[in-house]
Structure formats: C-alpha cells, structure tokens
C-alpha positions as a Python dict, from the first residue, in 0.01 Angstrom:
ca = {
    (1, 'M'): (0, 0, 0),
    (2, 'T'): (281, 123, -146),
    (3, 'T'): (526, -99, -316),
    (4, 'L'): (862, -151, -401),
    (5, 'Q'): (754, -158, -770),
    (6, 'D'): (603, 142, -725),
    (7, 'I'): (876, 323, -626),
    (8, 'L'): (1096, 181, -889),
    (9, 'D'): (857, 232, -1146),
    (10, 'P'): (679, 528, -1038),
    (11, 'Q'): (469, 735, -1323),
    (12, 'I'): (586, 1019, -1515),
    (13, 'D'): (333, 1287, -1644),
    (14, 'H'): (386, 1624, -1775),
    (15, 'S'): (290, 1818, -1433),
    (16, 'F'): (740, 1718, -1385),
    (17, 'K'): (930, 1960, -1585),
    (18, 'G'): (1088, 1849, -1854),
    (19, 'F'): (809, 1568, -1972),
    (20, 'P'): (670, 1622, -2331),
    (21, 'H'): (380, 1818, -2246),
    (22, 'T'): (163, 1614, -2496),
    (23, 'S'): (262, 1288, -2364),
    (24, 'P'): (31, 1074, -2184),
    (25, 'P'): (171, 938, -1859),
    (26, 'L'): (406, 665, -1829),
    (27, 'R'): (554, 431, -1625),
    (28, 'R'): (934, 478, -1618),
    (29, 'S'): (994, 129, -1752),
    (30, 'Q'): (792, 292, -2046),
    (31, 'I'): (1017, 541, -2162),
    (32, 'A'): (1298, 376, -2328),
    (33, 'A'): (1025, 232, -2575),
    (34, 'Q'): (950, 644, -2675),
    (35, 'N'): (1268, 685, -2895),
    (36, 'W'): (1271, 1038, -2727),
    (37, 'R'): (1575, 1192, -2876),
    (38, 'V'): (1682, 1538, -2673),
    (39, 'L'): (1862, 1685, -2949),
    (40, 'D'): (1528, 1668, -3178),
    (41, 'G'): (1305, 1831, -2917),
    (42, 'D'): (1133, 1524, -2819),
    (43, 'L'): (1108, 1698, -2464),
    (44, 'P'): (1071, 2036, -2353),
    (45, 'L'): (1407, 2228, -2245),
    (46, 'P'): (1595, 2323, -1995),
    (47, 'L'): (1631, 1948, -1916),
    (48, 'A'): (1856, 1835, -1657),
    (49, 'L'): (2013, 1490, -1798),
    (50, 'V'): (2156, 1160, -1729),
    (51, 'K'): (2434, 988, -1957),
    (52, 'E'): (2406, 614, -1857),
    (53, 'Q'): (2763, 530, -2026),
    (54, 'A'): (2926, 767, -1737),
    (55, 'L'): (2666, 686, -1485),
    (56, 'Q'): (2776, 306, -1448),
    (57, 'H'): (3122, 375, -1538),
    (58, 'N'): (3138, 597, -1191),
    (59, 'L'): (2943, 343, -1017),
    (60, 'S'): (3146, 49, -1053),
    (61, 'W'): (3509, 261, -1061),
    (62, 'M'): (3417, 386, -669),
    (63, 'Q'): (3253, 44, -546),
    (64, 'R'): (3618, -109, -750),
    (65, 'F'): (3827, 151, -497),
    (66, 'A'): (3663, 116, -209),
    (67, 'A'): (3753, -316, -213),
    (68, 'D'): (4078, -252, -338),
    (69, 'H'): (4136, -76, -11),
    (70, 'G'): (4009, -316, 250),
    (71, 'L'): (3657, -90, 248),
    (72, 'D'): (3271, -38, 210),
    (73, 'M'): (3043, 177, 55),
    (74, 'A'): (2771, 378, 259),
    (75, 'P'): (2686, 634, -24),
    (76, 'H'): (2584, 943, 79),
    (77, 'G'): (2215, 926, -71),
    (78, 'K'): (2099, 1280, -27),
    (79, 'T'): (2308, 1359, -332),
    (80, 'T'): (2038, 1243, -537),
    (81, 'M'): (1760, 1147, -315),
    (82, 'S'): (1666, 883, -667),
    (83, 'P'): (1498, 536, -511),
    (84, 'Q'): (1646, 424, -860),
    (85, 'L'): (1997, 537, -823),
    (86, 'L'): (2019, 420, -484),
    (87, 'K'): (1862, 70, -548),
    (88, 'R'): (2192, 66, -815),
    (89, 'Q'): (2466, 213, -549),
    (90, 'L'): (2290, -138, -372),
    (91, 'D'): (2316, -392, -632),
    (92, 'E'): (2662, -260, -731),
    (93, 'G'): (2775, -394, -382),
    (94, 'A'): (2689, -86, -153),
    (95, 'W'): (2760, -195, 247),
    (96, 'G'): (2461, -5, 331),
    (97, 'L'): (2331, 390, 252),
    (98, 'T'): (2414, 749, 426),
    (99, 'F'): (2176, 1007, 483),
    (100, 'A'): (2120, 1394, 615),
    (101, 'T'): (1776, 1319, 831),
    (102, 'V'): (1551, 1018, 935),
    (103, 'S'): (1307, 1150, 694),
    (104, 'Q'): (1548, 1077, 401),
    (105, 'V'): (1649, 753, 535),
    (106, 'R'): (1289, 617, 466),
    (107, 'A'): (1354, 666, 85),
    (108, 'G'): (1655, 425, 159),
    (109, 'V'): (1472, 175, 339),
    (110, 'S'): (1190, 181, 65),
    (111, 'V'): (1437, 15, -193),
    (112, 'G'): (1576, -204, 52),
    (113, 'A'): (1835, -40, 290),
    (114, 'R'): (1903, -214, 549),
    (115, 'R'): (2218, -59, 739),
    (116, 'C'): (2179, 300, 733),
    (117, 'M'): (2382, 595, 832),
    (118, 'I'): (2284, 965, 923),
    (119, 'A'): (2559, 1141, 907),
    (120, 'N'): (2443, 1439, 1100),
    (121, 'Q'): (2335, 1492, 1481),
    (122, 'V'): (2000, 1322, 1584),
    (123, 'F'): (1798, 1474, 1891),
    (124, 'A'): (1485, 1596, 1804),
    (125, 'A'): (1195, 1406, 1969),
    (126, 'V'): (1027, 1334, 1674),
    (127, 'D'): (1345, 1204, 1470),
    (128, 'L'): (1425, 1005, 1752),
    (129, 'A'): (1055, 809, 1744),
    (130, 'G'): (1098, 795, 1371),
    (131, 'I'): (1403, 533, 1392),
    (132, 'Q'): (1204, 342, 1627),
    (133, 'D'): (951, 315, 1432),
    (134, 'M'): (1128, 218, 1099),
    (135, 'Q'): (1333, -1, 1345),
    (136, 'R'): (992, -204, 1422),
    (137, 'K'): (884, -209, 1075),
    (138, 'Y'): (1177, -321, 881),
    (139, 'D'): (1322, -670, 1099),
    (140, 'G'): (1677, -589, 1083),
    (141, 'L'): (1729, -253, 1014),
    (142, 'R'): (2017, -35, 1122),
    (143, 'I'): (2057, 293, 1214),
    (144, 'A'): (2322, 487, 1327),
    (145, 'F'): (2365, 865, 1323),
    (146, 'L'): (2624, 1077, 1510),
    (147, 'V'): (2708, 1279, 1864),
    (148, 'D'): (2908, 1529, 1950),
    (149, 'S'): (2821, 1662, 2260),
    (150, 'V'): (2692, 1598, 2625),
    (151, 'A'): (2370, 1780, 2516),
    (152, 'Q'): (2273, 1600, 2268),
    (153, 'L'): (2295, 1270, 2488),
    (154, 'A'): (2100, 1481, 2754),
    (155, 'L'): (1805, 1514, 2505),
    (156, 'I'): (1820, 1138, 2342),
    (157, 'E'): (1826, 979, 2720),
    (158, 'A'): (1575, 1247, 2791),
    (159, 'W'): (1329, 1125, 2512),
    (160, 'Y'): (1431, 732, 2587),
    (161, 'L'): (1307, 765, 2952),
    (162, 'S'): (1031, 942, 2939),
    (163, 'P'): (729, 773, 3113),
    (164, 'K'): (531, 727, 2776),
    (165, 'V'): (858, 590, 2548),
    (166, 'L'): (892, 350, 2857),
    (167, 'Q'): (562, 234, 2777),
    (168, 'S'): (666, 73, 2468),
    (169, 'P'): (1009, -169, 2383),
    (170, 'V'): (1237, 55, 2237),
    (171, 'R'): (1595, -24, 2135),
    (172, 'P'): (1888, 192, 2264),
    (173, 'F'): (2059, 395, 1930),
    (174, 'E'): (2361, 296, 1779),
    (175, 'V'): (2547, 618, 1790),
    (176, 'L'): (2914, 709, 1607),
    (177, 'L'): (3097, 979, 1785),
    (178, 'E'): (3177, 1272, 1534),
    (179, 'I'): (3520, 1432, 1545),
    (180, 'G'): (3521, 1741, 1419),
    (181, 'V'): (3765, 2042, 1334),
    (182, 'E'): (3829, 2346, 1466),
    (183, 'G'): (3638, 2662, 1274),
    (184, 'G'): (3420, 2339, 1040),
    (185, 'R'): (3110, 2190, 1119),
    (186, 'T'): (2977, 1978, 1393),
    (187, 'G'): (3189, 1723, 1552),
    (188, 'C'): (3390, 1703, 1898),
    (189, 'R'): (3717, 1986, 1866),
    (190, 'S'): (3936, 1799, 2097),
    (191, 'Q'): (4041, 1402, 2251),
    (192, 'K'): (3934, 1494, 2570),
    (193, 'D'): (3612, 1641, 2459),
    (194, 'A'): (3575, 1300, 2280),
    (195, 'M'): (3691, 1068, 2511),
    (196, 'T'): (3436, 1251, 2801),
    (197, 'L'): (3132, 1198, 2544),
    (198, 'A'): (3192, 836, 2472),
    (199, 'R'): (3256, 742, 2826),
    (200, 'H'): (2892, 879, 2841),
    (201, 'L'): (2743, 709, 2565),
    (202, 'H'): (2886, 382, 2647),
    (203, 'D'): (2717, 417, 3047),
    (204, 'S'): (2394, 542, 2822),
    (205, 'P'): (2096, 369, 2811),
    (206, 'A'): (1981, 531, 2545),
    (207, 'C'): (2278, 461, 2301),
    (208, 'R'): (2533, 215, 2200),
    (209, 'L'): (2838, 332, 2049),
    (210, 'V'): (2914, 134, 1776),
    (211, 'G'): (3219, 328, 1564),
    (212, 'I'): (3372, 667, 1520),
    (213, 'E'): (3321, 960, 1254),
    (214, 'C'): (3457, 1205, 1078),
    (215, 'Y'): (3362, 1452, 733),
    (216, 'E'): (3734, 1551, 552),
    (217, 'G'): (3568, 1767, 255),
    (218, 'L'): (3537, 2104, 412),
    (219, 'G'): (3925, 2134, 442),
    (220, 'A'): (3986, 2020, 80),
    (221, 'T'): (4158, 2248, -148),
    (222, 'G'): (4232, 2053, -482),
    (223, 'Q'): (4671, 2129, -343),
    (224, 'S'): (4780, 1750, -295),
    (225, 'A'): (5052, 1858, -59),
    (226, 'A'): (4815, 2124, 157),
    (227, 'D'): (4508, 1827, 147),
    (228, 'E'): (4769, 1530, 230),
    (229, 'A'): (4831, 1683, 536),
    (230, 'Y'): (4525, 1823, 602),
    (231, 'A'): (4399, 1487, 644),
    (232, 'A'): (4670, 1310, 809),
    (233, 'A'): (4637, 1523, 1073),
    (234, 'L'): (4234, 1422, 1098),
    (235, 'M'): (4267, 1116, 1001),
    (236, 'Q'): (4550, 1069, 1315),
    (237, 'R'): (4322, 1220, 1543),
    (238, 'V'): (4019, 1006, 1456),
    (239, 'C'): (4289, 664, 1512),
    (240, 'E'): (4396, 789, 1820),
    (241, 'I'): (4059, 875, 1959),
    (242, 'A'): (3950, 483, 1833),
    (243, 'V'): (4221, 339, 2002),
    (244, 'A'): (4168, 534, 2345),
    (245, 'C'): (3794, 437, 2335),
    (246, 'D'): (3885, 82, 2255),
    (247, 'Q'): (4189, 47, 2534),
    (248, 'Q'): (3898, 183, 2735),
    (249, 'N'): (3647, -56, 2623),
    (250, 'F'): (3383, 195, 2532),
    (251, 'F'): (3253, 42, 2203),
    (252, 'D'): (2956, -161, 2299),
    (253, 'N'): (2969, -343, 1965),
    (254, 'E'): (3181, -657, 1837),
    (255, 'E'): (3251, -475, 1530),
    (256, 'V'): (3353, -101, 1509),
    (257, 'L'): (3262, 114, 1266),
    (258, 'V'): (3514, 388, 1109),
    (259, 'S'): (3364, 603, 892),
    (260, 'A'): (3496, 921, 652),
    (261, 'G'): (3503, 976, 245),
    (262, 'G'): (3329, 1273, 87),
    (263, 'S'): (3391, 1268, -300),
    (264, 'A'): (3676, 1527, -289),
    (265, 'I'): (3975, 1396, -135),
    (266, 'F'): (3808, 1044, -52),
    (267, 'D'): (4189, 885, -147),
    (268, 'L'): (4361, 1037, 138),
    (269, 'V'): (4131, 862, 438),
    (270, 'A'): (4096, 542, 219),
    (271, 'N'): (4425, 444, 380),
    (272, 'R'): (4321, 511, 726),
    (273, 'L'): (3965, 403, 767),
    (274, 'K'): (4131, 61, 947),
    (275, 'P'): (4298, 151, 1308),
    (276, 'E'): (4456, -174, 1492),
    (277, 'L'): (4181, -242, 1751),
    (278, 'S'): (4118, -539, 2017),
    (279, 'R'): (3786, -626, 1796),
    (280, 'P'): (3766, -577, 1443),
    (281, 'V'): (3717, -229, 1207),
    (282, 'R'): (3463, -200, 921),
    (283, 'G'): (3566, 103, 728),
    (284, 'I'): (3352, 279, 554),
    (285, 'L'): (3351, 548, 294),
    (286, 'R'): (3044, 772, 235),
    (287, 'S'): (3080, 944, -112),
    (288, 'G'): (2808, 1075, -309),
    (289, 'C'): (2822, 1311, -587),
    (290, 'Y'): (3080, 1054, -700),
    (291, 'V'): (2736, 886, -875),
    (292, 'T'): (2747, 1174, -1184),
    (293, 'H'): (3063, 1388, -1021),
    (294, 'D'): (3067, 1692, -1214),
    (295, 'H'): (3265, 1981, -1464),
    (296, 'G'): (3302, 2258, -1159),
    (297, 'F'): (3427, 2148, -789),
    (298, 'Y'): (3443, 1806, -836),
    (299, 'K'): (3627, 1769, -1194),
    (300, 'R'): (3915, 1997, -1030),
    (301, 'M'): (3931, 1801, -687),
    (302, 'V'): (3911, 1463, -848),
    (303, 'N'): (4193, 1555, -1124),
    (304, 'A'): (4421, 1560, -783),
    (305, 'V'): (4296, 1256, -677),
    (306, 'N'): (4355, 1105, -1066),
    (307, 'S'): (4707, 1242, -998),
    (308, 'R'): (4777, 1111, -674),
    (309, 'L'): (4646, 765, -796),
    (310, 'H'): (4841, 786, -1080),
    (311, 'C'): (4481, 683, -1275),
    (312, 'S'): (4348, 825, -1626),
    (313, 'G'): (4000, 675, -1610),
    (314, 'G'): (3912, 855, -1309),
    (315, 'L'): (3496, 944, -1231),
    (316, 'Q'): (3341, 1116, -1542),
    (317, 'A'): (3079, 1385, -1535),
    (318, 'A'): (2730, 1210, -1635),
    (319, 'M'): (2522, 1524, -1578),
    (320, 'E'): (2451, 1769, -1766),
    (321, 'V'): (2147, 2058, -1839),
    (322, 'W'): (2065, 2131, -2180),
    (323, 'A'): (1879, 2478, -2276),
    (324, 'S'): (1749, 2682, -2568),
    (325, 'V'): (1943, 3022, -2712),
    (326, 'Q'): (1614, 3264, -2606),
    (327, 'S'): (1777, 3585, -2697),
    (328, 'C'): (2061, 3806, -2873),
    (329, 'P'): (1990, 4083, -2779),
    (330, 'E'): (2309, 4264, -2819),
    (331, 'P'): (2684, 4190, -2924),
    (332, 'G'): (2877, 3955, -2681),
    (333, 'L'): (2582, 3834, -2503),
    (334, 'V'): (2323, 3514, -2496),
    (335, 'I'): (2015, 3474, -2282),
    (336, 'L'): (1984, 3139, -2223),
    (337, 'A'): (1682, 2994, -2114),
    (338, 'V'): (1756, 2792, -1800),
    (339, 'G'): (1808, 2976, -1451),
    (340, 'K'): (1857, 2946, -1083),
    (341, 'R'): (1526, 2717, -1072),
    (342, 'D'): (1748, 2465, -1298),
    (343, 'I'): (2080, 2420, -1227),
    (344, 'S'): (2331, 2441, -967),
    (345, 'Y'): (2477, 2785, -879),
    (346, 'D'): (2619, 2764, -492),
    (347, 'L'): (2983, 2643, -573),
    (348, 'D'): (3023, 2767, -886),
    (349, 'L'): (2815, 2894, -1185),
    (350, 'P'): (2757, 2629, -1453),
    (351, 'V'): (3015, 2577, -1764),
    (352, 'P'): (2910, 2567, -2110),
    (353, 'L'): (3010, 2230, -2277),
    (354, 'T'): (2911, 2180, -2643),
    (355, 'F'): (2626, 2366, -2849),
    (356, 'C'): (2431, 2306, -3165),
    (357, 'K'): (2165, 2365, -3390),
    (358, 'P'): (1824, 2189, -3310),
    (359, 'G'): (1830, 1859, -3430),
    (360, 'G'): (2200, 1783, -3315),
    (361, 'A'): (2365, 1749, -3635),
    (362, 'A'): (2673, 1847, -3522),
    (363, 'I'): (2744, 1878, -3178),
    (364, 'T'): (3061, 2103, -3138),
    (365, 'D'): (3252, 2212, -2821),
    (366, 'A'): (3221, 2537, -2650),
    (367, 'P'): (3499, 2794, -2685),
    (368, 'A'): (3747, 2823, -2407),
    (369, 'D'): (3594, 3198, -2367),
    (370, 'W'): (3217, 3114, -2306),
    (371, 'K'): (3163, 3215, -2013),
    (372, 'I'): (2822, 3178, -1798),
    (373, 'S'): (2849, 3557, -1608),
    (374, 'G'): (2475, 3506, -1380),
    (375, 'L'): (2184, 3355, -1359),
    (376, 'N'): (1835, 3461, -1283),
    (377, 'D'): (1586, 3209, -1158),
    (378, 'Q'): (1498, 3174, -1560),
    (379, 'H'): (1795, 3276, -1741),
    (380, 'A'): (2136, 3234, -1785),
    (381, 'Y'): (2377, 3490, -1950),
    (382, 'L'): (2628, 3326, -2192),
    (383, 'R'): (2902, 3589, -2279),
    (384, 'G'): (3180, 3570, -2546),
    (385, 'T'): (3382, 3705, -2801),
    (386, 'G'): (3433, 3461, -3025),
    (387, 'P'): (3278, 3394, -3416),
    (388, 'E'): (3102, 3111, -3253),
    (389, 'H'): (2939, 3274, -3003),
    (390, 'A'): (2810, 3562, -3239),
    (391, 'A'): (2701, 3295, -3465),
    (392, 'L'): (2396, 3196, -3220),
    (393, 'Q'): (2112, 3194, -3265),
    (394, 'V'): (1744, 3190, -3101),
    (395, 'G'): (1670, 2838, -3074),
    (396, 'D'): (1975, 2671, -3077),
    (397, 'L'): (2093, 2447, -2808),
    (398, 'V'): (2358, 2511, -2533),
    (399, 'A'): (2485, 2198, -2253),
    (400, 'L'): (2570, 2340, -1951),
    (401, 'G'): (2822, 2127, -1698),
    (402, 'I'): (2736, 2179, -1373),
    (403, 'S'): (2898, 2210, -1014),
    (404, 'H'): (2775, 2012, -703),
    (405, 'P'): (2542, 1759, -822),
    (406, 'C'): (2333, 1777, -459),
    (407, 'T'): (2202, 2091, -589),
    (408, 'T'): (2171, 2035, -912),
    (409, 'F'): (1938, 1721, -839),
    (410, 'D'): (1637, 1891, -585),
    (411, 'K'): (1540, 2137, -864),
    (412, 'W'): (1394, 1808, -1061),
    (413, 'R'): (1133, 1544, -1010),
    (414, 'W'): (1286, 1364, -1255),
    (415, 'M'): (1583, 1331, -1502),
    (416, 'P'): (1594, 1137, -1887),
    (417, 'V'): (1885, 862, -1883),
    (418, 'V'): (2058, 921, -2204),
    (419, 'D'): (2270, 714, -2447),
    (420, 'E'): (2605, 861, -2619),
    (421, 'N'): (2329, 985, -2874),
    (422, 'Y'): (2112, 1202, -2632),
    (423, 'V'): (1856, 896, -2694),
    (424, 'V'): (1623, 851, -2423),
    (425, 'C'): (1723, 526, -2288),
    (426, 'D'): (1562, 512, -1946),
    (427, 'A'): (1459, 774, -1601),
    (428, 'L'): (1452, 830, -1314),
    (429, 'V'): (1310, 1036, -1044),
    (430, 'T'): (1413, 1213, -693),
    (431, 'R'): (1219, 1230, -353),
    (432, 'F'): (1324, 1526, -215),
}
C-alpha cells in the first residue's frame, strides 16, 4: 500500500530526465545531502529547476494576499501536479485545492486535501463513479465541480438514478454554477440560462448547489483600464446571479462558495467574491501559476497587478531551465541543447536570462538583444548581435526563463530545488 511518506519521499533515479547518470537511486530526502551543484555540471542538462527562496516567497505572498482580502485559497493543482508543492500549499494555509479532472484530484487527496474543487464540467459515468469512490474511501472529503448546462445535469442524473448505482449508497454531488462570457470557454452566457439551470440543480436529487464560479483569466490583457472594466462587469454578473439564487433559495448549503481567480488579474476579482447574501459566503481564489510565476506572460500580467496594488515586492519567477551551448554554426546564431520537450512555448518562446562558463564562477545577465527565435524538439535557436553572443562557446551554459509554468512542469518527472548558489537543497516530483 502506498503511504503518504512514499508519495512525499519517492525514489528518483537515472530514468528521470535531469538526474545524474551515474548516481544510485535516491529518495527525495537524500538528495540535499549530495551537495550537487548545477553550474558545476553535476546534473545533466537541459534541466528545469526551482529556486527555493522565490518559491517560498510566492507561497507566503499569495496566502497573505488572500487573507488580507478575507478570502481563502484553493490553488489550482494542475499547474504543478507535484505532491511536494501541493502539500506545501496546504501547509501554508490553503483551504483546499483545485484541479481540472477527477484523476488529478487523487493527487491532492493523497497528500491530505479534504476540500477539492474541479474547475471543469464533470458528466462521464466513469468520472462520477470516481468521485463517489474517493468520497467513500476518505472520511469528510468534499469534491465540488462545475455545471453549466441542463444537458450536463441530465447526464449526471442518468448515472445517479441508474438501477446499478441505486443499489449502493451514493450522495448527491456538490456543484457550482459556472458563469461564462460570450466567445469564451464554458459557463452560462445569460442570467436567464443561469437561473434556469440553478432551479434544475436545486430540484435535482443528484446535485446540491453549493456555490457559483467564474474564470476571468481568458479576458486579461495586462492593460489595467480594460482589465478593470472587464473584471467588474463579469463579477457584477456573478454577484447578481448569486443574489438572485439566494433570494430563490436555490443554494443547498449553509455556506455559499463564490470562486474566481487565475494568476493574471486576481486582484480585480478579490474584492468581489463576498456578495451580501442571507447566508455566510466563502470567497475562494483558485490561482495556480503564482507558485513559481514566470518570466513572460504572467510577469507582464503581474507587473500590472503590482502597479494597481502599489506593491514593489510581488510574485517572483522561481523556475528556470538551464541548457548547454551545443553548436555555434554561423555568426549571430547559437544552438542550445533544449527544446519543445523540455520547456513551455505555448504562450511565448523562452527568454534568455543569464549565461556563464561551466563552473559558474561569473553569472552574467543576458544582453537585451538575445532572443530565442524558434524551438525544435531538442534544439533552441539563440540569436544575438553583440560581442557577448559572438563569444559564446560550445559547453557554455545559458539559463532560460519560461512563459506559462503549467506547460513546463508537465515535461519533467522531477525538478531539483536549488538555493541562491544553484546548489541542490531539495527536490520535487510531478504526477501528470
């Protein structure tokens, strides 16, 4: 039987990309004692790593932000799918954890989460059965998911009321009414549709309506005036529908959950998650990418957040991907041994951060003209025009920043956690 200790302190070996080829298998708890130095070549490159100081700063900063606004955190676990990081978020004070699928929920439950949200529609029989199975196995486990259509509810009811299911005790599913925006992803588009669905959910034996939810992140631009107007309009709709549902007594729980919040404009929804209802309201932020932040998309978005908050010490980029110079085939072009299998590229290409000779005696900031112009599976095209670029040699090391943590985490089964000198002080694994 797999124990919590097995999950948090797994064995890592050379079958994990980035683990030393000649090292014996090691438990996570043994790795810090190896005193591995990334810049001395103790681990094979390319290598994604997490910087401990920035990581801890982000965990604490976001938890304080939520508390200062009278909110709770249910961080989106799909970002990292790392048992070690999920446990740290819970230990930092998170009310619960959020996931995108039933399978992902198991990772959170395995490290002690007993309040989970699935920020997605659930309707397949196998997934509904999976939720019931987990709730039977873990006392007090709450799993709430999103509903946005009568058609989805019909599938839930068909499973819940089927003769096979009725033979064993099952509990109604906790659900949140999702509010969407025109041209966006899921969610009710009009108040009429939302209220119709809320009435059906309240009347359904298969569901208990426990709250209301939206996701504002897809509309974020990084321009405060536009983002403030967009978020205000969306949250006004959410609050109006929440009040209407409360007046109609559609909520089936003593406490109403009201949730929003990605990692781009979380500040613009934070003050609107506690509408005045006839029963207590728990406002929940679901930000996920904040845990490591990034050097691209979220950096741009959170720069605007910092400006609105008049904050000089906001989130910090905690993840880097280090690679070696593999070839210098022509003037102005250097090929790095890192590619699409190692680093995110779905929002923006990687950003050159620093470079050094093997041994890391002097780490230098990358010049502003250095750009990654393209990626292959295992190659990156680093272009530049200045003398620093011309001086790069095969074997030199370059650190790249990422844009969008989610799609870098899922490319690695483990990542070393390093101190400010790039000495490995811990490790994490992922369970995608």
